[in-house]
N, C-alpha and C positions, 0 to 999 in steps of 0.2 A: 099501048104504054106511055104515049106523052101522058093518059090521060092520068095517071097513076103515080108516073111521077107530077104532075103539078097538084093531086092530092095526098101526096106526101108533104110539099113543098108548101099549103097549106095548113098541114094539120103541123109541122112544125115552127111555123110560123107563128099558128096562134098557140103551144106552148113554150115560145119563146118571149111571146108577147105577155103570157098569162106568170112566165119569169120576171120579166122584166116589170110589172105593177107588180106581185109582188117584193119582187128587193126595194119595187120606188116606196110602196108601204111601209117595211121593214126599215129605211133610211129615214121615213117620214117618222115612225115612228121611234126610233133609236132619239134622233133629233129631239123629238120634244123632251123624253124622259131623260137628255142632257141638257134639256134647260130645265126641265122643274128640278131633276137635281141639283142643278147649278144655285137657283130659286131655292131651293134647301140648305143652302148650305150656306148662302147671303142672308138667309134670313135667323140662321144657327150662330153664324157670326155675329151678328149685328144684334140678336139677342140675348149674347151666352156673357155672363153675369163678370167671369174671369178676362182680363183681357189679354190680346193677342196676338202677337208679333210675328211676321215669316219672313224668313229674309232668304237671298240664292246663297251658290255658295261662294259668294265672297263677300259676302256679308252684308250687301242693298239691300234694304227694305221694301218689299214689295208689297205686303198688305199688313195694315194694323186695324183692330177692330174696334166699335166707337166705345170698349167697352176701357180698350186700353187707354185711344184718348183722353179717357176722362178721369181717370187713376192718374196719368202724368200730369195731367194739367195743360196740353197742347191738341194743337188740332189734327186731324189725323192729314191732310195736308205738307203740313211740315217735316212728319216724318217719314214719309213713303219715299224711297229714291234717293234718301243718305244711305253713307255706310252707317252702320249701329256704333261703331266707335266716334263718330262723329255726333251721330245724332243723340248720345247717352255720353256724356259729357262732366262737366263740371255738377259734384253730388249724386251724381248719375252713373257712377264708371264700375261700380260692380256687377250694376246690371250688364254694360257690355261686358266686364271680364268675364259674364258667362255664358255668349253668345258664343264668344269667340272661341271661351277654351272648346263647345261643340265643335268651332268650326275648323279650329286645326287640328281635328280628332283626338279631342279629346274622350273622358266618362262624359255620358247623359249627368247630367244636375234634375236628381230627383227630387232632391226640397231643401232650399236653402233660402233663410231669410236673409235678406238687408234690407238697408237702411235707406230711401230716395230722398233728395233736396228737392226739391217741385219750384216753379216759378214764384217769385213772392216769398223763396227762403220756409215754406212749410217742408216739415220733417216726415215721411209717411213711412211705416214699417210695412214692407211687402215678402209677401212668399213665392219663390218662383221654380220653374219648374224649365229645361232647356233640355229638348232632343234633337237629335239632326233627322233630315229628310235624305229620301235617298230614291235616284233613279230608275224604272225599270230592269238597267244594267247591275243596280246595289250600288254604284256610285253614290258618294255623296252630290247631296245638289243644293243644298241649304239646311236650315236649322229653323223649330219651332220654338218659342219663350212663352208660358203661361203663368199671369201673375196672377193676385189678388191684394186687394187693399187690407194691411193686419190690423187695424187698427182699432174694432170693433174687438176683436181675437184679444189682444193686448190689451184690450180695458176689461174687458170679461175673467182671463190672468189674471190682472191686478187683482179683479173686486175677489177671485176665489184668494188670492193671497193674502186680501184684508181680512177675508172670514174666518182664512187660520188663524189671522194672529189676534182676532176681535174672543174667536174661541178661548185660544192660550192663552188668553187677560182673562178672561171667564171663570177660568177654573181657578185661575191664582189670585185673582182675586177674593173667590167665595174661600181659601183658603188661608188671606194674610186678614180679611174683614175682622176676625173674631180676634188671631195672634195680637192683631196689634189694637184693636180698637179695647178690647174687654181689661189689658192692662193700664193703657192708655189715660181710659176714666177712673181706672183707682188713682193713679199718680196724679191727674187731675184734680178730682176731692181732696184727694188729701192737701195736693196744697194748698186750692182754697182755705179748708178749715185751719191748716196752719193759720194763713194767711189771717183770719177771721181772729183767734182763738189769740197766738201770740202778737206781745208788742216788740216787736222788729225796729229796726230802724238801718239808716245810710246800707253797706252792701248787704245784708240780711236781707231786709226789704228789695232790692235789686236782684236777689239771686233770686227770691220768689216769683219774683214780678216774673223775672225772665221765664222760668218752667212753666206761668201760665201760660206768656203769650208763644212760648215754641210747642206745648202741646195743644192747644187751641189752632199753628199754624199745622200738624201734624195730621190734628184730625182732618183740619180744610183737604188735605193729600188725600186721605183717605176717600173722604165725600166724594169729589171730583172724581178719582179713580173710579171708585163703585157705580160714578154715577154714567161714568163713561162706558166702563163695562154691560151692564144692563138698564140702560135707557129701555124704558118700557116700551111697549108698538103704539105707535102713533091711532088715534082715533079722529081718523075727520068730520070735519062737518063744515057745513057750507058757510063762509063767513064775509062778514061783511067788512073790507078794508079800513075805511076809513076810519070809525069807531077803532076799532083794533087798532092800528095808529097812534090816533090819538092818545091812546090810552097809554103807548108804550114811551110815547111821549113825554106826557104827562109825570108817570113813574122817573123817567131819567130825570127832569125836572128834581124829583124829591128829591134822590137821589145826589143833587151835584146843585142844592142849596144853597145857597151864601153866593155861588160865582158869576156874579153879574154879566161876566164878558161873556157869556155862554148863548148862543142863539140857536132857536132848535126850531125846523119848518119842516112841515107835513105837505107833502102833495102826491093825489091821489086824481091818476085819470085812468080811467071817468071816474066820474065820480062814486057810481055806485058800485063799484067791482067790487064781486063776489067771486073767491077763492075755496076750495075744500082743503082744509089743514085741520091741523089738531090746533087750536088753539094757542093753548097751552103752551105745549113746547115750542110756536115759532114763536110766540111771545118773550120762551129763554132766550132765544138765536138772538132776536133782535134788539137786546135788550143787553146780550151778550156784547155785541159788536157796537153796540152805541157807547158802555161805559166804558169798552176800549178806545173808541173815537175821544172821548172825551178827556181821557186820561193822555192822549197821546198829544191832544190838542194843550194838554194842563188846565182844562177852562175858561177858555178862551179861545173861542171861535165861532164857526157856525157847522151845526148836527141836521144833515137834512137826511128826511125817512118818506124815499118814492117808489109810488105804484104803478107801473104801470104796464098795458097790454102789447105783446110782438105785433107783427104786421101782419100776423096770421089767425091773430084771437087767440091763440094754442096754449099759448104760454103769460104766465104773470108775474114782473120782475119786479123784485123787491131790492129800494139801495138803500144800503147805509152811506154815506160819505159824510167824507169831515177835511176841516181845512187846516190838518196837522200839515208834520214834518213830511209825509207819507209812506210808505213801504220801502226799506233800503234793499235793492237789488239781492243783497249778499242773502237775506232772511226771506224771497220769495218764495222760489221752491221748498220751505220747511213750513210753510207756516202752520202747514193743519197738520203735521208729523205730529204724533202724540211722544210728549213729554220736551218737546223743542220748546224752549221759553225763552226771550231778552230782557225780559221783568224781573227784578227782584222779586225773588218769594214766590214767582208762578209757577202752577204744577206745569205747565204747559198739555192742558186740558182741556181749555176754554174751547178755544176754536176749532182743534179738531170731532167736540163735540157737536158744535155748531155743526160740522158735517155730515154728520151723523144723521143727525135731526134732518138735514137737510135731504142728502140722500132715503132716507128712510120716508119721504114723502116725494119720492119719483124724482127730485130735481139734480141742481146743482148749484153752489156755491164758489165762484171766481173773488180772486181779489188784482188788485189794478190800483193805477191810478187816479185819480177825480179829474173831471176835466180841468175844476176852478186850481187844482194845486188841492195835497192830505192824498187822503187813500180814499177807494170806495170799495164798497165789496158786493157785490150783485148775486141775489139767489133769483136763480128761473125756477115755481113752478108748477107743474102741467094742467090745465086746466081740465085734463081730462085724463085720468091714470088709465095707468095701462098695469092691466092686472096681472098680466105674464110679469111683469120688471119689477111691479112692487113685492109681487109674493117669493122673486126670487131674489127680492136685497135682505141683506145681512139679517137673521134672525135676532132679535134685539134679546139680548141674551139676561136672564134668570140669575142669580146667584146664591 
């Protein structure tokens, strides 16, 4: 009998041992799975392109992913452990309000566009979504905020709006070009015949001269308008900038003959710098900017035309700088807006045409203050074309 009991005891011990071994193996596997899930979660959060901020029920920030720190311009350690209302204070209160709204039991923020002011004063448009986090009992345990930098999205929206405006201008220009130019040509031709055949003087002569002058001005306005609306597609070719800038400088000197107080300087670094561009269109751009600079300086001062490479050797920067009075702050925001001008008799289309040509080359143009005083226009042209971007650039309208 004792032998049977011993056998049963051994069997029970063996079964128990197997169960313990299985339980231990299951526990190790579960731990390994948990560790793997945690690693995967860390990798997902680390590589997530959107910013992520997680808080507890009291609004204390528990986790911030690298994208959030990058978008906000602060380190992760500067945010974790802070109350969200304190971490997102001046310039970022809209972010804090969205999170507090959810923590207070309000509705989730499905999608809201806000404006953040980052360290240094830069303003960043962002899209934010905030949802509550609940524990296993269903009670609120915190909030998770996901947000994205909308700068590129807003830039694309602006490009689309600009495309719509350009399309409308193209259609309008097609309808008004002939309606204005044909009678204008008749008026000017008739005035020229009268001026040649009639022997008039005094008031009559001044009136005829006024008709000729104003008809020429209207013709120039129509020409500028059509040039802006139907700029031809850029025909790019590899161009050497040294002779190109020297030729532009020569043409400026020809335009400014007799102005002894004007000095024109060209600078190219490196000396054999090449860029892919439409020489004719870029010449139009630099001449426009240069002649504007000469006019601002009233023919006295230094005009500098320069070309350099950026640090990564991916962008060529063309600069037109002068020593004139500079750009007034109140007009800085409207420089490239069509039909806005501060010049008497100006059409307000010169700088918009400059901007359109540069954008058609996949580049950017900016205006600012020159280091030595005066104004400076910087044109950045990519050395390697982004075919997708240039294909998406505004089609240059034909009318």
